[in-house]
TORTI-352979 format. One line per field, with one value per residue: z, y, x of N, C-alpha, C, CB in turn; residue in three letters; residue number from 1. Coordinates in nm, 2 decimals. Last residue first. Glycine has a CB too. Example, Ala and Ser with C-alpha at 12.3 -4.5 7.8 and 13.67 -1.06 7.14 Angstrom:
nup <- [0.71	0.78]
nnorth <- [-0.22	-0.57]
neast <- [1.28	1.32]
caup <- [0.71	0.78]
canorth <- [-0.11	-0.45]
caeast <- [1.37	1.23]
cup <- [0.79	0.78]
cnorth <- [0.00	-0.33]
ceast <- [1.29	1.32]
cbup <- [0.57	0.90]
cbnorth <- [-0.06	-0.45]
cbeast <- [1.41	1.13]
residuo <- [SER	ALA]
num <- [2	1]
***
This chain:
nup <- [1.94	1.94	1.69	1.66	1.83	1.73	1.51	1.62	1.75	1.53	1.41	1.58	1.60	1.32	1.34	1.51	1.39	1.18	1.27	1.40	1.16	1.07	1.23	1.20	0.94	0.95	1.10	0.93	0.71	0.79	0.82	0.54	0.44	0.72	0.75	0.65	0.69	0.90	0.78	0.66	0.82	0.81	0.54	0.49	0.65	0.53	0.26	0.24	-0.02	-0.25	-0.19	-0.08	-0.30	-0.44	-0.24	-0.22	-0.48	-0.48	-0.28	-0.40	-0.73	-0.85	-1.06	-1.15	-1.12	-0.93	-0.90	-0.75	-0.51	-0.40	-0.39	-0.17	0.02	0.03	0.12	0.37	0.51	0.52	0.42	0.19	0.05	-0.16	-0.22	-0.61	-0.92	-1.18	-1.17	-1.14	-1.10	-1.34	-1.50	-1.42	-1.48	-1.76	-1.80	-1.74	-1.73	-1.52	-1.60	-1.77	-1.91	-1.74	-1.56	-1.72	-1.81	-1.57	-1.49	-1.70	-1.69	-1.41	-1.46	-1.65	-1.68	-1.99	-2.16	-2.14	-2.29	-2.47	-2.35	-2.20	-2.35	-2.46	-2.24	-2.10	-2.11	-2.00	-1.73	-1.69	-1.72	-1.52	-1.25	-1.14	-1.00	-1.18	-1.23	-0.99	-0.98	-1.20	-1.13	-0.92	-1.06	-1.22	-1.04	-0.72	-0.46	-0.16	0.12	0.21	0.21	-0.05	-0.13	0.00	-0.12	-0.39	-0.34	-0.28	-0.52	-0.68	-0.59	-0.65	-0.93	-0.99	-0.88	-0.99	-1.03	-0.81	-0.74	-0.40	-0.25	-0.26	-0.04	-0.08	-0.03	-0.12	-0.29	-0.37	-0.15	-0.04	0.28	0.28	0.26	0.23	0.51	0.74	1.02]
nnorth <- [-2.47	-2.39	-2.44	-2.70	-2.79	-2.71	-2.86	-3.12	-3.11	-3.08	-3.32	-3.48	-3.43	-3.50	-3.77	-3.86	-3.78	-3.98	-4.22	-4.21	-4.21	-4.45	-4.61	-4.56	-4.62	-4.89	-4.99	-4.94	-5.11	-5.36	-5.40	-5.36	-5.61	-5.85	-6.03	-6.17	-6.00	-5.88	-5.81	-5.55	-5.34	-5.25	-5.20	-4.97	-4.79	-4.74	-4.68	-4.54	-4.72	-4.83	-5.10	-5.12	-5.13	-5.36	-5.55	-5.53	-5.61	-5.87	-5.95	-5.91	-5.92	-5.68	-5.60	-5.27	-5.02	-4.88	-4.84	-4.59	-4.67	-4.81	-4.59	-4.47	-4.63	-4.62	-4.34	-4.37	-4.52	-4.36	-4.03	-3.79	-3.63	-3.90	-4.15	-4.16	-4.33	-4.40	-4.72	-4.81	-4.60	-4.47	-4.66	-4.68	-4.41	-4.41	-4.65	-4.52	-4.16	-3.97	-3.81	-3.69	-3.89	-4.05	-3.91	-3.78	-3.99	-4.10	-3.87	-3.84	-4.12	-4.07	-3.84	-3.94	-4.18	-4.07	-3.84	-3.66	-3.32	-3.20	-3.02	-3.18	-3.36	-3.19	-3.09	-3.20	-3.00	-2.79	-2.84	-2.78	-2.51	-2.43	-2.66	-2.78	-2.75	-2.75	-3.04	-3.15	-3.08	-3.21	-3.48	-3.52	-3.48	-3.68	-3.92	-3.91	-3.92	-3.81	-3.78	-3.68	-3.89	-3.93	-3.69	-3.72	-3.98	-3.86	-3.69	-3.86	-4.03	-3.83	-3.80	-4.02	-3.98	-3.77	-3.67	-3.41	-3.23	-3.26	-2.99	-2.92	-3.08	-2.92	-2.81	-2.77	-2.69	-2.90	-2.95	-3.21	-3.36	-3.17	-3.12	-3.16	-3.10	-3.33	-3.43	-3.16	-3.02]
neast <- [-10.28	-10.55	-10.64	-10.63	-10.81	-11.03	-11.05	-11.08	-11.30	-11.49	-11.43	-11.53	-11.81	-11.86	-11.83	-12.02	-12.25	-12.24	-12.23	-12.48	-12.62	-12.57	-12.65	-12.93	-12.98	-12.90	-13.12	-13.34	-13.23	-13.25	-13.53	-13.60	-13.48	-13.41	-13.08	-12.89	-12.66	-12.48	-12.25	-12.32	-12.35	-12.06	-12.05	-12.21	-12.10	-11.86	-11.94	-12.27	-12.46	-12.48	-12.49	-12.73	-12.91	-12.83	-12.90	-13.17	-13.23	-13.15	-13.33	-13.58	-13.61	-13.86	-14.11	-14.27	-14.39	-14.14	-13.86	-13.87	-13.94	-13.74	-13.56	-13.69	-13.66	-13.36	-13.33	-13.46	-13.26	-13.03	-13.15	-13.01	-12.82	-12.69	-12.70	-12.78	-12.83	-12.74	-12.81	-13.05	-13.23	-13.18	-13.30	-13.55	-13.64	-13.65	-13.85	-14.07	-14.03	-14.19	-14.52	-14.70	-14.86	-14.96	-15.08	-15.27	-15.42	-15.55	-15.69	-15.85	-16.02	-16.10	-16.27	-16.46	-16.65	-16.80	-16.76	-16.44	-16.42	-16.25	-16.07	-15.93	-15.81	-15.62	-15.47	-15.27	-15.10	-15.19	-15.20	-14.93	-14.92	-15.11	-15.16	-15.48	-15.73	-15.94	-15.90	-15.99	-16.26	-16.37	-16.32	-16.48	-16.73	-16.73	-16.73	-16.82	-16.72	-16.67	-16.61	-16.40	-16.23	-16.20	-16.07	-15.82	-15.74	-15.69	-15.49	-15.27	-15.28	-15.20	-14.95	-14.83	-14.79	-14.64	-14.38	-14.31	-14.53	-14.79	-15.01	-15.08	-15.38	-15.70	-15.95	-16.29	-16.59	-16.88	-17.07	-17.04	-17.19	-17.46	-17.63	-17.98	-18.25	-18.38	-18.38	-18.38	-18.29]
caup <- [1.91	2.05	1.75	1.54	1.87	1.86	1.49	1.52	1.84	1.62	1.33	1.55	1.69	1.37	1.23	1.56	1.51	1.15	1.23	1.49	1.24	0.97	1.24	1.35	0.98	0.88	1.16	1.04	0.69	0.76	0.95	0.65	0.42	0.60	0.79	0.67	0.56	0.91	0.89	0.59	0.77	0.94	0.61	0.44	0.69	0.65	0.31	0.26	0.10	-0.25	-0.28	0.04	-0.17	-0.51	-0.26	-0.09	-0.44	-0.55	-0.28	-0.26	-0.62	-0.84	-0.95	-1.18	-1.10	-1.01	-0.94	-0.88	-0.57	-0.45	-0.49	-0.29	-0.01	0.01	-0.01	0.27	0.47	0.41	0.52	0.22	0.18	-0.12	-0.11	-0.46	-0.78	-1.15	-1.20	-1.16	-0.97	-1.20	-1.53	-1.39	-1.36	-1.69	-1.84	-1.67	-1.78	-1.57	-1.53	-1.71	-1.98	-1.86	-1.50	-1.63	-1.90	-1.67	-1.41	-1.68	-1.79	-1.46	-1.36	-1.68	-1.63	-1.89	-2.08	-2.16	-2.15	-2.49	-2.46	-2.13	-2.24	-2.54	-2.31	-2.11	-2.14	-2.15	-1.82	-1.67	-1.80	-1.66	-1.31	-1.23	-0.89	-1.13	-1.33	-1.03	-0.86	-1.18	-1.26	-0.89	-0.95	-1.27	-1.14	-0.86	-0.55	-0.31	0.07	0.22	0.34	0.01	-0.17	0.04	0.02	-0.38	-0.35	-0.18	-0.38	-0.70	-0.59	-0.51	-0.86	-1.00	-0.87	-0.93	-1.15	-0.81	-0.85	-0.55	-0.27	-0.28	-0.08	-0.05	-0.05	0.01	-0.23	-0.45	-0.16	-0.14	0.19	0.32	0.29	0.15	0.42	0.66	0.87]
canorth <- [-2.49	-2.39	-2.30	-2.62	-2.81	-2.68	-2.69	-3.09	-3.14	-2.97	-3.20	-3.48	-3.41	-3.37	-3.68	-3.87	-3.71	-3.84	-4.16	-4.23	-4.09	-4.33	-4.63	-4.53	-4.48	-4.81	-5.00	-4.90	-4.98	-5.30	-5.40	-5.27	-5.47	-5.80	-5.95	-6.24	-6.04	-5.93	-5.92	-5.68	-5.41	-5.30	-5.27	-5.10	-4.84	-4.79	-4.80	-4.54	-4.65	-4.66	-5.06	-5.13	-5.02	-5.24	-5.53	-5.48	-5.46	-5.78	-5.98	-5.85	-5.98	-5.71	-5.67	-5.40	-5.19	-4.86	-4.97	-4.61	-4.57	-4.87	-4.70	-4.38	-4.62	-4.75	-4.42	-4.28	-4.57	-4.47	-4.11	-3.87	-3.60	-3.75	-4.13	-4.18	-4.28	-4.26	-4.63	-4.92	-4.72	-4.41	-4.63	-4.76	-4.47	-4.33	-4.65	-4.65	-4.30	-4.00	-3.89	-3.61	-3.78	-4.11	-3.97	-3.71	-3.92	-4.19	-3.94	-3.74	-4.05	-4.18	-3.84	-3.83	-4.18	-4.17	-3.85	-3.80	-3.42	-3.31	-2.97	-3.08	-3.43	-3.27	-3.01	-3.27	-3.14	-2.79	-2.85	-2.91	-2.58	-2.42	-2.54	-2.83	-2.72	-2.63	-2.92	-3.17	-3.03	-3.07	-3.43	-3.53	-3.38	-3.54	-3.89	-3.88	-4.04	-3.73	-3.88	-3.59	-3.86	-4.02	-3.72	-3.63	-3.98	-3.96	-3.63	-3.77	-4.10	-3.89	-3.66	-3.99	-4.10	-3.78	-3.78	-3.50	-3.31	-3.28	-3.09	-2.89	-3.02	-3.02	-2.79	-2.85	-2.62	-2.86	-2.81	-3.13	-3.34	-3.24	-3.09	-3.22	-2.98	-3.23	-3.52	-3.26	-3.02]
caeast <- [-10.15	-10.48	-10.65	-10.54	-10.66	-11.01	-11.06	-10.94	-11.18	-11.46	-11.41	-11.39	-11.74	-11.90	-11.76	-11.86	-12.21	-12.22	-12.09	-12.39	-12.65	-12.51	-12.52	-12.88	-13.01	-12.83	-12.98	-13.34	-13.25	-13.14	-13.46	-13.64	-13.44	-13.49	-13.20	-13.00	-12.72	-12.64	-12.25	-12.29	-12.46	-12.13	-11.93	-12.24	-12.22	-11.85	-11.85	-12.12	-12.43	-12.49	-12.37	-12.61	-12.92	-12.81	-12.75	-13.10	-13.25	-13.10	-13.20	-13.54	-13.60	-13.71	-14.07	-14.17	-14.47	-14.27	-13.92	-13.82	-14.05	-13.86	-13.53	-13.67	-13.78	-13.44	-13.28	-13.52	-13.39	-13.03	-13.08	-13.10	-12.84	-12.71	-12.77	-12.68	-12.88	-12.75	-12.66	-12.94	-13.19	-13.16	-13.16	-13.49	-13.65	-13.56	-13.72	-14.02	-14.05	-14.08	-14.42	-14.61	-14.79	-14.87	-14.97	-15.16	-15.33	-15.45	-15.56	-15.78	-15.94	-16.04	-16.17	-16.37	-16.51	-16.79	-16.88	-16.50	-16.42	-16.35	-16.15	-16.01	-15.91	-15.73	-15.58	-15.37	-15.05	-15.15	-15.32	-14.96	-14.85	-15.16	-15.08	-15.38	-15.61	-15.90	-15.90	-15.84	-16.16	-16.37	-16.26	-16.34	-16.69	-16.74	-16.62	-16.87	-16.70	-16.66	-16.73	-16.50	-16.26	-16.26	-16.19	-15.91	-15.75	-15.80	-15.62	-15.30	-15.30	-15.31	-15.00	-14.82	-14.89	-14.80	-14.43	-14.19	-14.44	-14.67	-14.98	-15.04	-15.24	-15.62	-15.82	-16.16	-16.47	-16.77	-17.07	-16.97	-17.04	-17.42	-17.52	-17.85	-18.15	-18.35	-18.26	-18.44	-18.24]
cup <- [1.88	2.04	1.87	1.60	1.76	1.87	1.61	1.51	1.74	1.71	1.44	1.48	1.69	1.48	1.29	1.49	1.54	1.30	1.20	1.43	1.34	1.06	1.17	1.33	1.13	0.91	1.11	1.10	0.82	0.76	0.93	0.79	0.49	0.56	0.70	0.71	0.57	0.79	0.95	0.67	0.71	0.90	0.73	0.49	0.63	0.73	0.44	0.29	0.16	-0.14	-0.27	-0.05	-0.10	-0.39	-0.33	-0.14	-0.32	-0.52	-0.35	-0.25	-0.51	-0.71	-0.96	-1.03	-1.13	-0.99	-1.00	-0.97	-0.74	-0.51	-0.50	-0.43	-0.15	-0.05	-0.07	0.14	0.38	0.39	0.45	0.36	0.23	0.01	-0.10	-0.35	-0.68	-1.01	-1.15	-1.18	-1.03	-1.10	-1.40	-1.43	-1.32	-1.56	-1.77	-1.68	-1.73	-1.64	-1.59	-1.61	-1.90	-1.90	-1.63	-1.60	-1.85	-1.77	-1.49	-1.59	-1.79	-1.55	-1.40	-1.59	-1.65	-1.83	-1.98	-2.09	-2.18	-2.39	-2.50	-2.22	-2.17	-2.45	-2.41	-2.17	-2.17	-2.19	-1.94	-1.77	-1.79	-1.74	-1.46	-1.27	-1.02	-1.06	-1.27	-1.14	-0.93	-1.10	-1.23	-1.02	-0.89	-1.17	-1.20	-0.95	-0.69	-0.39	-0.09	0.14	0.32	0.16	-0.10	-0.03	0.06	-0.23	-0.36	-0.21	-0.29	-0.57	-0.60	-0.50	-0.74	-0.95	-0.90	-0.94	-1.12	-0.95	-0.84	-0.63	-0.40	-0.29	-0.11	-0.13	0.01	-0.07	-0.15	-0.39	-0.24	-0.12	0.09	0.24	0.30	0.12	0.27	0.54	0.80]
cnorth <- [-2.36	-2.41	-2.29	-2.46	-2.72	-2.67	-2.67	-2.94	-3.09	-2.97	-3.08	-3.36	-3.41	-3.31	-3.53	-3.79	-3.72	-3.74	-4.02	-4.17	-4.09	-4.20	-4.49	-4.53	-4.46	-4.66	-4.92	-4.88	-4.89	-5.17	-5.33	-5.28	-5.36	-5.64	-5.89	-6.14	-6.07	-5.94	-5.96	-5.82	-5.53	-5.37	-5.36	-5.22	-4.97	-4.84	-4.83	-4.66	-4.63	-4.63	-4.90	-5.10	-5.03	-5.14	-5.41	-5.47	-5.43	-5.62	-5.85	-5.86	-5.89	-5.80	-5.68	-5.44	-5.27	-4.98	-4.96	-4.74	-4.60	-4.78	-4.79	-4.50	-4.55	-4.74	-4.54	-4.33	-4.48	-4.53	-4.25	-3.97	-3.69	-3.73	-3.97	-4.15	-4.27	-4.21	-4.49	-4.85	-4.79	-4.52	-4.56	-4.75	-4.57	-4.37	-4.57	-4.67	-4.40	-4.15	-3.94	-3.68	-3.67	-4.01	-4.03	-3.78	-3.84	-4.09	-4.02	-3.79	-3.93	-4.14	-3.95	-3.84	-4.07	-4.15	-3.94	-3.77	-3.55	-3.39	-3.07	-3.02	-3.29	-3.31	-3.09	-3.19	-3.23	-2.94	-2.86	-2.94	-2.73	-2.48	-2.53	-2.68	-2.73	-2.62	-2.81	-3.05	-3.06	-2.99	-3.26	-3.48	-3.40	-3.44	-3.74	-3.84	-4.01	-3.89	-3.84	-3.65	-3.74	-4.00	-3.83	-3.62	-3.88	-3.96	-3.74	-3.72	-4.00	-3.98	-3.73	-3.89	-4.08	-3.88	-3.78	-3.64	-3.41	-3.32	-3.12	-2.98	-3.00	-2.97	-2.90	-2.79	-2.74	-2.78	-2.78	-2.98	-3.24	-3.24	-3.18	-3.15	-3.02	-3.13	-3.41	-3.32	-3.13]
ceast <- [-10.05	-10.33	-10.58	-10.54	-10.57	-10.86	-11.01	-10.95	-11.07	-11.34	-11.38	-11.36	-11.59	-11.82	-11.78	-11.79	-12.07	-12.20	-12.13	-12.24	-12.53	-12.53	-12.49	-12.73	-12.93	-12.85	-12.89	-13.21	-13.25	-13.10	-13.31	-13.57	-13.46	-13.44	-13.29	-13.15	-12.86	-12.72	-12.39	-12.28	-12.43	-12.24	-12.00	-12.16	-12.25	-11.98	-11.86	-12.05	-12.28	-12.46	-12.38	-12.50	-12.78	-12.82	-12.72	-12.97	-13.19	-13.12	-13.12	-13.40	-13.54	-13.69	-13.95	-14.14	-14.39	-14.35	-14.04	-13.84	-13.97	-13.97	-13.63	-13.66	-13.81	-13.57	-13.35	-13.48	-13.47	-13.19	-13.11	-13.06	-12.99	-12.72	-12.77	-12.73	-12.78	-12.76	-12.68	-12.79	-13.08	-13.15	-13.12	-13.34	-13.55	-13.55	-13.60	-13.88	-14.01	-14.12	-14.31	-14.52	-14.69	-14.80	-14.90	-15.06	-15.23	-15.35	-15.49	-15.65	-15.84	-15.95	-16.09	-16.27	-16.42	-16.65	-16.90	-16.64	-16.52	-16.36	-16.27	-16.10	-16.01	-15.86	-15.67	-15.49	-15.16	-15.12	-15.30	-15.08	-14.85	-15.06	-15.13	-15.32	-15.46	-15.79	-15.86	-15.79	-16.02	-16.26	-16.26	-16.26	-16.55	-16.69	-16.63	-16.74	-16.74	-16.62	-16.76	-16.62	-16.37	-16.30	-16.29	-16.05	-15.87	-15.83	-15.72	-15.44	-15.36	-15.37	-15.17	-14.94	-14.90	-14.87	-14.60	-14.27	-14.35	-14.61	-14.82	-14.97	-15.19	-15.49	-15.73	-16.04	-16.37	-16.70	-16.98	-17.00	-16.99	-17.26	-17.45	-17.74	-18.00	-18.29	-18.28	-18.35	-18.31]
cbup <- [1.80	2.13	1.79	1.38	1.86	1.95	1.45	1.35	1.88	1.71	1.23	1.49	1.75	1.40	1.07	1.54	1.63	1.06	1.08	1.53	1.32	0.81	1.17	1.47	1.00	0.73	1.16	1.11	0.61	0.66	1.00	0.68	0.32	0.64	0.86	0.78	0.50	1.00	1.01	0.50	0.69	1.04	0.68	0.30	0.65	0.73	0.29	0.36	0.20	-0.28	-0.44	0.13	-0.05	-0.63	-0.32	0.05	-0.43	-0.68	-0.35	-0.15	-0.64	-0.83	-0.93	-1.28	-1.18	-1.17	-0.83	-0.88	-0.49	-0.35	-0.45	-0.27	0.10	0.13	0.02	0.29	0.59	0.45	0.70	0.09	0.19	-0.17	0.02	-0.45	-0.73	-1.22	-1.37	-1.30	-0.93	-1.15	-1.66	-1.43	-1.35	-1.71	-1.95	-1.71	-1.88	-1.46	-1.47	-1.66	-2.05	-1.97	-1.38	-1.52	-1.97	-1.78	-1.28	-1.62	-1.87	-1.51	-1.22	-1.69	-1.67	-1.95	-2.16	-2.08	-2.01	-2.61	-2.57	-2.07	-2.11	-2.60	-2.39	-1.99	-2.03	-2.17	-1.81	-1.52	-1.79	-1.70	-1.30	-1.37	-0.74	-1.06	-1.40	-1.10	-0.69	-1.12	-1.41	-0.85	-0.82	-1.32	-1.27	-0.85	-0.50	-0.33	0.16	0.17	0.42	0.00	-0.27	0.02	0.09	-0.44	-0.48	-0.18	-0.31	-0.82	-0.76	-0.47	-0.87	-1.13	-0.73	-0.76	-1.22	-0.70	-1.01	-0.55	-0.20	-0.38	0.01	-0.10	0.02	0.09	-0.16	-0.60	-0.20	-0.26	0.27	0.30	0.42	0.14	0.38	0.60	0.85]
cbnorth <- [-2.58	-2.48	-2.24	-2.62	-2.98	-2.77	-2.61	-3.17	-3.31	-2.96	-3.17	-3.60	-3.47	-3.36	-3.69	-4.00	-3.75	-3.80	-4.24	-4.37	-4.09	-4.31	-4.77	-4.65	-4.46	-4.85	-5.11	-4.99	-4.96	-5.33	-5.56	-5.28	-5.42	-5.80	-5.84	-6.34	-6.15	-5.85	-5.88	-5.66	-5.33	-5.19	-5.16	-5.10	-4.75	-4.69	-4.77	-4.46	-4.71	-4.59	-5.11	-5.28	-5.05	-5.21	-5.65	-5.57	-5.41	-5.82	-6.11	-5.91	-6.08	-5.58	-5.78	-5.34	-5.24	-4.84	-5.06	-4.59	-4.37	-4.96	-4.77	-4.27	-4.55	-4.82	-4.47	-4.14	-4.61	-4.61	-4.09	-3.96	-3.44	-3.69	-4.22	-4.10	-4.36	-4.21	-4.61	-5.02	-4.85	-4.31	-4.54	-4.86	-4.53	-4.20	-4.62	-4.77	-4.32	-3.99	-3.99	-3.51	-3.69	-4.18	-4.10	-3.66	-3.84	-4.30	-4.02	-3.62	-4.02	-4.27	-3.85	-3.71	-4.29	-4.32	-3.85	-3.94	-3.33	-3.38	-2.95	-2.97	-3.52	-3.40	-2.89	-3.32	-3.20	-2.68	-2.77	-2.94	-2.54	-2.28	-2.57	-2.94	-2.87	-2.58	-2.89	-3.34	-3.13	-3.04	-3.47	-3.67	-3.40	-3.50	-4.01	-3.75	-4.16	-3.58	-3.85	-3.45	-3.82	-4.12	-3.75	-3.51	-3.94	-4.11	-3.54	-3.65	-4.17	-3.96	-3.54	-3.93	-4.23	-3.77	-3.82	-3.47	-3.22	-3.37	-3.02	-2.79	-3.10	-3.08	-2.70	-3.01	-2.46	-2.99	-2.79	-3.15	-3.46	-3.18	-3.05	-3.38	-2.91	-3.21	-3.73	-3.19	-3.05]
cbeast <- [-10.15	-10.53	-10.78	-10.63	-10.61	-11.08	-11.20	-10.94	-11.16	-11.57	-11.55	-11.35	-11.78	-12.04	-11.83	-11.80	-12.30	-12.37	-12.02	-12.41	-12.79	-12.60	-12.46	-12.92	-13.19	-12.85	-12.92	-13.41	-13.36	-13.13	-13.46	-13.78	-13.48	-13.66	-13.16	-12.95	-12.66	-12.72	-12.15	-12.17	-12.51	-12.17	-11.81	-12.23	-12.32	-11.79	-11.72	-12.09	-12.50	-12.61	-12.39	-12.58	-13.06	-12.91	-12.69	-13.12	-13.40	-13.15	-13.18	-13.61	-13.54	-13.62	-14.13	-13.99	-14.61	-14.24	-13.95	-13.69	-14.05	-13.91	-13.41	-13.50	-13.84	-13.45	-13.15	-13.48	-13.46	-12.92	-13.14	-13.13	-12.85	-12.81	-12.71	-12.57	-12.98	-12.84	-12.62	-12.97	-13.33	-13.27	-13.15	-13.56	-13.77	-13.58	-13.73	-14.10	-14.01	-13.97	-14.47	-14.68	-14.89	-14.95	-15.01	-15.21	-15.39	-15.56	-15.61	-15.88	-16.01	-16.12	-16.24	-16.43	-16.45	-16.82	-16.98	-16.40	-16.49	-16.32	-16.06	-15.93	-15.82	-15.66	-15.52	-15.40	-14.97	-15.02	-15.41	-15.00	-14.73	-15.19	-14.89	-15.44	-15.61	-15.99	-16.02	-15.83	-16.18	-16.49	-16.36	-16.30	-16.79	-16.87	-16.63	-16.97	-16.79	-16.52	-16.88	-16.46	-16.12	-16.20	-16.16	-15.84	-15.61	-15.75	-15.63	-15.20	-15.16	-15.30	-14.93	-14.67	-14.85	-14.84	-14.39	-14.13	-14.36	-14.66	-15.02	-14.95	-15.15	-15.65	-15.76	-16.18	-16.46	-16.66	-17.18	-17.02	-16.97	-17.47	-17.42	-17.86	-18.18	-18.40	-18.33	-18.57	-18.07]
residuo <- [UNK	UNK	UNK	UNK	UNK	UNK	UNK	UNK	UNK	UNK	UNK	UNK	UNK	UNK	UNK	UNK	UNK	UNK	UNK	UNK	UNK	UNK	UNK	UNK	UNK	UNK	UNK	UNK	UNK	UNK	UNK	UNK	UNK	UNK	UNK	UNK	UNK	UNK	UNK	UNK	UNK	UNK	UNK	UNK	UNK	UNK	UNK	UNK	UNK	UNK	UNK	UNK	UNK	UNK	UNK	UNK	UNK	UNK	UNK	UNK	UNK	UNK	UNK	UNK	UNK	UNK	UNK	UNK	UNK	UNK	UNK	UNK	UNK	UNK	UNK	UNK	UNK	UNK	UNK	UNK	UNK	UNK	UNK	UNK	UNK	UNK	UNK	UNK	UNK	UNK	UNK	UNK	UNK	UNK	UNK	UNK	UNK	UNK	UNK	UNK	UNK	UNK	UNK	UNK	UNK	UNK	UNK	UNK	UNK	UNK	UNK	UNK	UNK	UNK	UNK	UNK	UNK	UNK	UNK	UNK	UNK	UNK	UNK	UNK	UNK	UNK	UNK	UNK	UNK	UNK	UNK	UNK	UNK	UNK	UNK	UNK	UNK	UNK	UNK	UNK	UNK	UNK	UNK	UNK	UNK	UNK	UNK	UNK	UNK	UNK	UNK	UNK	UNK	UNK	UNK	UNK	UNK	UNK	UNK	UNK	UNK	UNK	UNK	UNK	UNK	UNK	UNK	UNK	UNK	UNK	UNK	UNK	UNK	UNK	UNK	UNK	UNK	UNK	UNK	UNK	UNK	UNK	UNK	UNK	UNK]
num <- [185	184	183	182	181	180	179	178	177	176	175	174	173	172	171	170	169	168	167	166	165	164	163	162	161	160	159	158	157	156	155	154	153	152	151	150	149	148	147	146	145	144	143	142	141	140	139	138	137	136	135	134	133	132	131	130	129	128	127	126	125	124	123	122	121	120	119	118	117	116	115	114	113	112	111	110	109	108	107	106	105	104	103	102	101	100	99	98	97	96	95	94	93	92	91	90	89	88	87	86	85	84	83	82	81	80	79	78	77	76	75	74	73	72	71	70	69	68	67	66	65	64	63	62	61	60	59	58	57	56	55	54	53	52	51	50	49	48	47	46	45	44	43	42	41	40	39	38	37	36	35	34	33	32	31	30	29	28	27	26	25	24	23	22	21	20	19	18	17	16	15	14	13	12	11	10	9	8	7	6	5	4	3	2	1]
***
């Protein structure tokens, strides 16, 4: 095959992940990695791939850009519009970080990563973030971690995962023992 017969990047069939309303920034990181791995860097090509991937309700949010595609940097314009129009506001994410967040069924390290995501582009002193995170952990876990306050957040998160896993197993084992003793009495 000579150079004139080479496959152009836009001739590839690629599959992009489903658009994530939950976190459009993460979705763009994913699709940009796909574009990079396929050596697709042309703005018009990336724009076309994104447009065909968008669910209709999301496409409606950027209808003005779809109707009047920018002549220069259409992918960048679409990306900027999608992120600004479909992402949760910085204020809403900060409110969740400061009050409405709980560990739920996340591991402690997942909670810490989620809290970092909620910060967005804001900077927060690591000590303050660590304290906010520890306040959201089960009391038994945060009590054990408190003795190691000089450790990094990442080290504490690893320890917290192991502690939470140990407590979870011991709780399950205790419940099983309690149920067994109820039935044998």
